[in-house]
LOKEFI-326926 format. One record per residue: residue number from 1; x, y, z of N, C-alpha, C in turn. Coordinates in nm, 3 decimals. Atoms other than C-alpha are relative to their C-alpha. Example, Ala and Ser with C-alpha at 12.3 -4.5 7.8 and 13.67 -1.06 7.14 Angstrom:
BEGIN
<r seq="1" n_xx="0.089" n_yy="-0.119" n_zz="0.000" ca_xx="1.230" ca_yy="-0.450" ca_zz="0.780" c_xx="0.090" c_yy="0.120" c_zz="0.000"/>
<r seq="2" n_xx="-0.082" n_yy="-0.119" n_zz="-0.006" ca_xx="1.367" ca_yy="-0.106" ca_zz="0.714" c_xx="-0.077" c_yy="0.109" c_zz="0.073"/>
END
This chain:
BEGIN
<r seq="1" n_xx="0.103" n_yy="-0.003" n_zz="0.055" ca_xx="9.805" ca_yy="7.352" ca_zz="9.074" c_xx="-0.035" c_yy="-0.128" c_zz="-0.073"/>
<r seq="2" n_xx="0.016" n_yy="0.125" n_zz="0.056" ca_xx="9.652" ca_yy="7.038" ca_zz="8.976" c_xx="-0.023" c_yy="-0.013" c_zz="-0.142"/>
<r seq="3" n_xx="0.014" n_yy="0.034" n_zz="0.178" ca_xx="9.633" ca_yy="6.885" ca_zz="8.618" c_xx="-0.139" c_yy="0.059" c_zz="-0.031"/>
<r seq="4" n_xx="0.150" n_yy="-0.035" n_zz="0.052" ca_xx="9.241" ca_yy="6.956" ca_zz="8.613" c_xx="0.006" c_yy="0.132" c_zz="-0.026"/>
<r seq="5" n_xx="-0.025" n_yy="-0.176" n_zz="0.011" ca_xx="9.321" ca_yy="7.357" ca_zz="8.677" c_xx="0.060" c_yy="0.027" c_zz="-0.120"/>
<r seq="6" n_xx="-0.087" n_yy="-0.032" n_zz="0.088" ca_xx="9.583" ca_yy="7.340" ca_zz="8.424" c_xx="-0.064" c_yy="0.003" c_zz="-0.125"/>
<r seq="7" n_xx="0.082" n_yy="0.037" n_zz="0.147" ca_xx="9.323" ca_yy="7.198" ca_zz="8.149" c_xx="-0.129" c_yy="0.054" c_zz="0.037"/>
<r seq="8" n_xx="0.128" n_yy="-0.070" n_zz="-0.012" ca_xx="9.048" ca_yy="7.414" ca_zz="8.248" c_xx="-0.059" c_yy="0.070" c_zz="-0.092"/>
<r seq="9" n_xx="0.036" n_yy="-0.086" n_zz="0.130" ca_xx="9.038" ca_yy="7.610" ca_zz="7.937" c_xx="-0.012" c_yy="-0.072" c_zz="-0.117"/>
<r seq="10" n_xx="0.018" n_yy="0.113" n_zz="0.074" ca_xx="9.028" ca_yy="7.292" ca_zz="7.757" c_xx="-0.147" c_yy="-0.019" c_zz="-0.016"/>
<r seq="11" n_xx="0.145" n_yy="0.038" n_zz="-0.011" ca_xx="8.688" ca_yy="7.188" ca_zz="7.883" c_xx="-0.041" c_yy="0.072" c_zz="0.148"/>
<r seq="12" n_xx="0.034" n_yy="-0.081" n_zz="-0.086" ca_xx="8.550" ca_yy="7.432" ca_zz="8.143" c_xx="-0.118" c_yy="-0.103" c_zz="0.102"/>
<r seq="13" n_xx="0.139" n_yy="0.051" n_zz="-0.114" ca_xx="8.243" ca_yy="7.211" ca_zz="8.238" c_xx="0.065" c_yy="-0.144" c_zz="0.035"/>
<r seq="14" n_xx="-0.042" n_yy="0.154" n_zz="-0.044" ca_xx="8.428" ca_yy="6.894" ca_zz="8.318" c_xx="0.061" c_yy="0.042" c_zz="0.213"/>
<r seq="15" n_xx="-0.058" n_yy="-0.033" n_zz="-0.171" ca_xx="8.534" ca_yy="7.114" ca_zz="8.672" c_xx="-0.096" c_yy="-0.013" c_zz="0.057"/>
<r seq="16" n_xx="0.142" n_yy="0.025" n_zz="-0.115" ca_xx="8.350" ca_yy="7.019" ca_zz="8.990" c_xx="0.015" c_yy="0.133" c_zz="0.084"/>
<r seq="17" n_xx="-0.040" n_yy="-0.102" n_zz="-0.096" ca_xx="8.322" ca_yy="7.279" ca_zz="9.262" c_xx="0.108" c_yy="-0.008" c_zz="0.093"/>
<r seq="18" n_xx="-0.159" n_yy="-0.020" n_zz="-0.074" ca_xx="8.620" ca_yy="7.171" ca_zz="9.450" c_xx="0.102" c_yy="0.038" c_zz="-0.086"/>
<r seq="19" n_xx="-0.121" n_yy="-0.033" n_zz="0.072" ca_xx="8.833" ca_yy="7.222" ca_zz="9.149" c_xx="-0.027" c_yy="0.176" c_zz="-0.019"/>
<r seq="20" n_xx="0.023" n_yy="-0.162" n_zz="-0.009" ca_xx="8.663" ca_yy="7.600" ca_zz="9.124" c_xx="0.045" c_yy="0.075" c_zz="0.130"/>
<r seq="21" n_xx="-0.041" n_yy="-0.027" n_zz="-0.141" ca_xx="8.735" ca_yy="7.643" ca_zz="9.501" c_xx="0.152" c_yy="-0.009" c_zz="0.013"/>
<r seq="22" n_xx="-0.117" n_yy="-0.009" n_zz="0.012" ca_xx="9.087" ca_yy="7.542" ca_zz="9.454" c_xx="0.052" c_yy="0.096" c_zz="-0.093"/>
<r seq="23" n_xx="-0.032" n_yy="-0.153" n_zz="0.060" ca_xx="9.125" ca_yy="7.783" ca_zz="9.170" c_xx="0.002" c_yy="0.130" c_zz="0.064"/>
<r seq="24" n_xx="0.029" n_yy="-0.131" n_zz="-0.051" ca_xx="8.992" ca_yy="8.063" ca_zz="9.345" c_xx="0.082" c_yy="0.039" c_zz="0.136"/>
<r seq="25" n_xx="-0.122" n_yy="0.012" n_zz="-0.089" ca_xx="9.242" ca_yy="7.959" ca_zz="9.672" c_xx="0.110" c_yy="0.051" c_zz="-0.085"/>
<r seq="26" n_xx="-0.118" n_yy="-0.035" n_zz="0.070" ca_xx="9.528" ca_yy="7.950" ca_zz="9.427" c_xx="-0.027" c_yy="0.153" c_zz="-0.031"/>
<r seq="27" n_xx="0.004" n_yy="-0.133" n_zz="0.050" ca_xx="9.413" ca_yy="8.291" ca_zz="9.283" c_xx="0.015" c_yy="0.093" c_zz="0.092"/>
<r seq="28" n_xx="-0.029" n_yy="-0.099" n_zz="-0.122" ca_xx="9.389" ca_yy="8.445" ca_zz="9.636" c_xx="0.119" c_yy="0.027" c_zz="0.057"/>
<r seq="29" n_xx="-0.105" n_yy="0.009" n_zz="-0.053" ca_xx="9.709" ca_yy="8.321" ca_zz="9.737" c_xx="0.123" c_yy="0.078" c_zz="-0.091"/>
<r seq="30" n_xx="-0.047" n_yy="-0.079" n_zz="0.126" ca_xx="9.853" ca_yy="8.476" ca_zz="9.409" c_xx="-0.002" c_yy="0.176" c_zz="0.019"/>
<r seq="31" n_xx="0.057" n_yy="-0.148" n_zz="0.026" ca_xx="9.696" ca_yy="8.794" ca_zz="9.446" c_xx="0.089" c_yy="0.034" c_zz="0.161"/>
<r seq="32" n_xx="-0.085" n_yy="-0.050" n_zz="-0.125" ca_xx="9.854" ca_yy="8.795" ca_zz="9.859" c_xx="0.135" c_yy="0.043" c_zz="-0.019"/>
<r seq="33" n_xx="-0.176" n_yy="-0.016" n_zz="-0.005" ca_xx="10.203" ca_yy="8.722" ca_zz="9.757" c_xx="0.035" c_yy="0.131" c_zz="-0.112"/>
<r seq="34" n_xx="-0.006" n_yy="-0.104" n_zz="0.068" ca_xx="10.155" ca_yy="8.996" ca_zz="9.507" c_xx="0.029" c_yy="0.145" c_zz="0.073"/>
<r seq="35" n_xx="0.001" n_yy="-0.154" n_zz="-0.071" ca_xx="10.083" ca_yy="9.275" ca_zz="9.753" c_xx="0.103" c_yy="-0.014" c_zz="0.093"/>
<r seq="36" n_xx="-0.134" n_yy="-0.031" n_zz="-0.100" ca_xx="10.354" ca_yy="9.184" ca_zz="9.994" c_xx="0.106" c_yy="0.016" c_zz="-0.081"/>
<r seq="37" n_xx="-0.098" n_yy="-0.041" n_zz="0.092" ca_xx="10.576" ca_yy="9.185" ca_zz="9.697" c_xx="0.006" c_yy="0.187" c_zz="-0.026"/>
<r seq="38" n_xx="0.010" n_yy="-0.134" n_zz="0.026" ca_xx="10.458" ca_yy="9.512" ca_zz="9.603" c_xx="0.034" c_yy="0.110" c_zz="0.127"/>
<r seq="39" n_xx="-0.033" n_yy="-0.073" n_zz="-0.132" ca_xx="10.487" ca_yy="9.647" ca_zz="9.974" c_xx="0.153" c_yy="-0.005" c_zz="0.013"/>
<r seq="40" n_xx="-0.187" n_yy="0.026" n_zz="-0.020" ca_xx="10.871" ca_yy="9.499" ca_zz="9.993" c_xx="0.037" c_yy="0.099" c_zz="-0.123"/>
<r seq="41" n_xx="-0.063" n_yy="-0.117" n_zz="0.087" ca_xx="10.936" ca_yy="9.718" ca_zz="9.691" c_xx="0.011" c_yy="0.143" c_zz="0.016"/>
<r seq="42" n_xx="0.036" n_yy="-0.109" n_zz="-0.054" ca_xx="10.785" ca_yy="10.002" ca_zz="9.823" c_xx="0.073" c_yy="0.058" c_zz="0.122"/>
<r seq="43" n_xx="-0.052" n_yy="-0.047" n_zz="-0.131" ca_xx="10.961" ca_yy="9.992" ca_zz="10.146" c_xx="0.140" c_yy="-0.009" c_zz="-0.012"/>
<r seq="44" n_xx="-0.118" n_yy="0.014" n_zz="0.028" ca_xx="11.299" ca_yy="9.912" ca_zz="9.990" c_xx="0.063" c_yy="0.145" c_zz="-0.032"/>
<r seq="45" n_xx="-0.017" n_yy="-0.142" n_zz="0.014" ca_xx="11.318" ca_yy="10.291" ca_zz="9.888" c_xx="0.156" c_yy="-0.017" c_zz="-0.038"/>
<r seq="46" n_xx="-0.134" n_yy="0.005" n_zz="0.068" ca_xx="11.702" ca_yy="10.285" ca_zz="9.866" c_xx="0.064" c_yy="0.130" c_zz="-0.019"/>
<r seq="47" n_xx="-0.076" n_yy="-0.151" n_zz="0.022" ca_xx="11.954" ca_yy="10.568" ca_zz="9.873" c_xx="0.075" c_yy="0.012" c_zz="-0.095"/>
<r seq="48" n_xx="-0.104" n_yy="-0.005" n_zz="0.149" ca_xx="12.110" ca_yy="10.487" ca_zz="9.540" c_xx="-0.076" c_yy="0.043" c_zz="-0.129"/>
<r seq="49" n_xx="0.104" n_yy="-0.008" n_zz="0.093" ca_xx="11.936" ca_yy="10.546" ca_zz="9.208" c_xx="-0.004" c_yy="-0.142" c_zz="-0.062"/>
<r seq="50" n_xx="0.030" n_yy="0.105" n_zz="0.055" ca_xx="11.994" ca_yy="10.213" ca_zz="9.106" c_xx="-0.111" c_yy="-0.083" c_zz="0.068"/>
<r seq="51" n_xx="0.095" n_yy="0.055" n_zz="-0.085" ca_xx="11.745" ca_yy="10.062" ca_zz="9.368" c_xx="-0.133" c_yy="0.082" c_zz="-0.085"/>
<r seq="52" n_xx="0.133" n_yy="-0.117" n_zz="0.023" ca_xx="11.496" ca_yy="10.384" ca_zz="9.269" c_xx="-0.036" c_yy="-0.070" c_zz="-0.167"/>
<r seq="53" n_xx="0.009" n_yy="0.053" n_zz="0.122" ca_xx="11.540" ca_yy="10.265" ca_zz="8.923" c_xx="-0.048" c_yy="-0.120" c_zz="-0.045"/>
<r seq="54" n_xx="0.081" n_yy="0.180" n_zz="-0.025" ca_xx="11.454" ca_yy="9.888" ca_zz="8.966" c_xx="-0.125" c_yy="-0.008" c_zz="0.023"/>
<r seq="55" n_xx="0.113" n_yy="-0.017" n_zz="-0.015" ca_xx="11.169" ca_yy="9.979" ca_zz="9.144" c_xx="-0.121" c_yy="0.075" c_zz="-0.068"/>
<r seq="56" n_xx="0.090" n_yy="-0.074" n_zz="0.090" ca_xx="11.036" ca_yy="10.206" ca_zz="8.897" c_xx="-0.019" c_yy="-0.092" c_zz="-0.104"/>
<r seq="57" n_xx="0.000" n_yy="0.083" n_zz="0.094" ca_xx="11.114" ca_yy="9.945" ca_zz="8.628" c_xx="-0.113" c_yy="-0.128" c_zz="0.018"/>
<r seq="58" n_xx="0.082" n_yy="0.083" n_zz="-0.050" ca_xx="10.898" ca_yy="9.698" ca_zz="8.838" c_xx="-0.119" c_yy="0.053" c_zz="0.039"/>
<r seq="59" n_xx="0.144" n_yy="-0.061" n_zz="-0.011" ca_xx="10.603" ca_yy="9.925" ca_zz="8.889" c_xx="-0.077" c_yy="0.031" c_zz="-0.147"/>
<r seq="60" n_xx="0.029" n_yy="-0.010" n_zz="0.140" ca_xx="10.616" ca_yy="9.985" ca_zz="8.512" c_xx="-0.050" c_yy="-0.144" c_zz="-0.075"/>
<r seq="61" n_xx="0.011" n_yy="0.107" n_zz="0.055" ca_xx="10.613" ca_yy="9.636" ca_zz="8.419" c_xx="-0.143" c_yy="-0.061" c_zz="0.047"/>
<r seq="62" n_xx="0.081" n_yy="0.006" n_zz="-0.058" ca_xx="10.328" ca_yy="9.595" ca_zz="8.657" c_xx="-0.146" c_yy="0.058" c_zz="-0.054"/>
<r seq="63" n_xx="0.127" n_yy="-0.085" n_zz="0.044" ca_xx="10.119" ca_yy="9.868" ca_zz="8.509" c_xx="-0.013" c_yy="-0.045" c_zz="-0.139"/>
<r seq="64" n_xx="0.041" n_yy="0.034" n_zz="0.137" ca_xx="10.178" ca_yy="9.719" ca_zz="8.164" c_xx="-0.070" c_yy="-0.118" c_zz="0.047"/>
<r seq="65" n_xx="0.078" n_yy="0.139" n_zz="-0.032" ca_xx="10.052" ca_yy="9.376" ca_zz="8.299" c_xx="-0.141" c_yy="0.038" c_zz="0.039"/>
<r seq="66" n_xx="0.108" n_yy="-0.041" n_zz="-0.049" ca_xx="9.760" ca_yy="9.553" ca_zz="8.440" c_xx="-0.096" c_yy="0.017" c_zz="-0.123"/>
<r seq="67" n_xx="0.057" n_yy="-0.024" n_zz="0.130" ca_xx="9.680" ca_yy="9.697" ca_zz="8.090" c_xx="-0.029" c_yy="-0.105" c_zz="-0.085"/>
<r seq="68" n_xx="0.019" n_yy="0.134" n_zz="0.103" ca_xx="9.718" ca_yy="9.372" ca_zz="7.905" c_xx="-0.096" c_yy="-0.079" c_zz="0.051"/>
<r seq="69" n_xx="0.094" n_yy="0.095" n_zz="-0.044" ca_xx="9.483" ca_yy="9.190" ca_zz="8.153" c_xx="-0.158" c_yy="0.076" c_zz="-0.025"/>
<r seq="70" n_xx="0.124" n_yy="-0.096" n_zz="0.012" ca_xx="9.207" ca_yy="9.481" ca_zz="8.126" c_xx="-0.009" c_yy="0.009" c_zz="-0.158"/>
<r seq="71" n_xx="0.060" n_yy="-0.009" n_zz="0.123" ca_xx="9.228" ca_yy="9.479" ca_zz="7.737" c_xx="-0.034" c_yy="-0.166" c_zz="-0.033"/>
<r seq="72" n_xx="0.058" n_yy="0.142" n_zz="0.032" ca_xx="9.166" ca_yy="9.103" ca_zz="7.738" c_xx="-0.151" c_yy="-0.024" c_zz="0.079"/>
<r seq="73" n_xx="0.091" n_yy="0.011" n_zz="-0.063" ca_xx="8.903" ca_yy="9.150" ca_zz="7.986" c_xx="-0.147" c_yy="0.059" c_zz="-0.034"/>
END
């Protein structure tokens, strides 16, 4: 991510159309990575309780983040 995107919240009026396109692409890439990670966690399964507990903790963390994001929106 470039410096203009990092400073977007300081003065968003200075962003160009290309900056907004770069930001959208970065967000799409992040969403794609998160989806892959979610599938990897779900497919891991595991036969012992340790992996199941770790997967459940990760699901709970993501749920908490979703709640936090929706509270800001």
